[in-house]
C-alpha positions in Angstrom: 0.1 0.2 -0.3 2.8 2.6 1.0 5.0 1.6 -2.5 1.5 2.7 -4.3 0.6 5.8 -2.2 4.5 7.3 -3.0 3.8 6.4 -6.8 1.0 8.4 -6.8 2.7 11.3 -4.9 5.7 11.4 -7.3 2.8 11.5 -10.5 1.4 14.0 -8.5 4.4 15.8 -7.6 5.2 15.6 -11.4 1.9 17.0 -12.9 2.1 20.3 -10.1 5.3 21.1 -11.4 3.9 20.8 -15.2 1.2 22.9 -14.2 3.4 25.6 -12.3 6.0 25.6 -15.3 3.3 26.0 -17.9 3.4 22.8 -20.0 1.1 20.9 -21.2 0.4 18.1 -18.5 -1.4 15.7 -20.9 1.9 15.8 -23.1 4.3 15.5 -20.7 2.3 12.7 -18.8 2.2 10.8 -22.2 5.7 11.1 -22.8 7.1 9.9 -20.1 4.6 7.3 -18.7 3.4 5.9 -22.1 5.3 4.4 -25.3 4.7 7.0 -28.5 2.3 5.0 -31.3 4.8 5.1 -33.3 7.2 3.1 -31.3 4.0 0.6 -29.9 3.2 -0.2 -33.2 6.8 -0.9 -34.9 7.8 -3.2 -31.7 4.1 -5.4 -31.9 5.1 -5.4 -35.7 8.5 -7.0 -35.0 7.2 -9.0 -32.3 5.0 -10.7 -34.8 7.1 -11.2 -37.6 9.9 -13.1 -35.8 7.1 -15.8 -34.1 7.3 -18.6 -36.2 4.3 -19.7 -38.5 2.2 -22.0 -37.2 -1.2 -22.9 -38.4 -4.1 -22.7 -36.4 -6.0 -25.9 -35.1 -8.9 -26.4 -36.9 -11.8 -28.0 -34.4 -14.4 -29.5 -35.6 -17.4 -27.7 -35.1 -19.7 -29.0 -32.0 -22.8 -29.9 -33.8 -25.1 -32.4 -31.6 -26.6 -35.4 -33.9 -30.1 -35.0 -34.7 -31.3 -38.0 -32.7 -29.7 -36.8 -29.6 -32.0 -33.7 -30.0 -34.9 -35.5 -30.9 -34.3 -38.1 -28.0 -33.9 -35.2 -25.3 -37.4 -33.5 -26.4 -39.4 -36.5 -27.2 -38.6 -38.5 -23.7 -39.8 -35.7 -21.8 -42.8 -34.9 -23.5 -43.8 -39.0 -23.6 -42.9 -39.6 -19.6 -44.9 -36.1 -19.5 -48.0 -37.2 -21.4 -47.7 -40.9 -19.8 -48.0 -39.3 -16.1 -50.9 -37.2 -17.7 -52.8 -40.0 -19.1 -52.2 -42.1 -15.6 -53.7 -39.6 -13.8 -56.8 -39.3 -16.1 -57.4 -42.4 -15.9 -56.5 -42.7 -12.2 -59.5 -40.4 -11.2 -62.1 -42.1 -13.9 -61.1 -45.2 -12.7 -62.2 -43.9 -8.9 -65.6 -42.6 -10.0 -66.9 -45.9 -10.8 -65.7 -48.0 -7.8 -68.3 -47.9 -5.6 -67.3 -46.8 -2.3 -66.0 -48.9 0.0 -68.6 -50.3 2.7 -67.2 -49.8 6.5 -66.8 -52.4 8.6 -68.4 -52.5 12.0 -65.9 -52.9 14.3 -67.3 -54.2 18.3 -66.0 -52.7 21.0 -65.1 -54.6 23.5 -67.4 -54.5 26.7 -66.4 -53.2 29.5 -67.4 -54.7 33.0 
């Protein structure tokens, strides 16, 4: 933290000096802290030219087979339809059955 604070204090001191000297602060800042655009482009060009040419690997596109897509949509749809049909049949069957007769339960005599 102290190193960062010191670094910013030095930058601020330089900027204050440039302001008191009446020079363009942005131009001076760029001259001190940035490379020129021409130097940056030249360095990047030299770096690219010094690297060996390697062919880019060609990866196949991740295409999903049609059967997988069909199964992924069809299986849940069939399970849903089967569940709905089972519930409907269960409700219809329950309505047709006669109510269950209650068997009288005899209570033991207390004597």
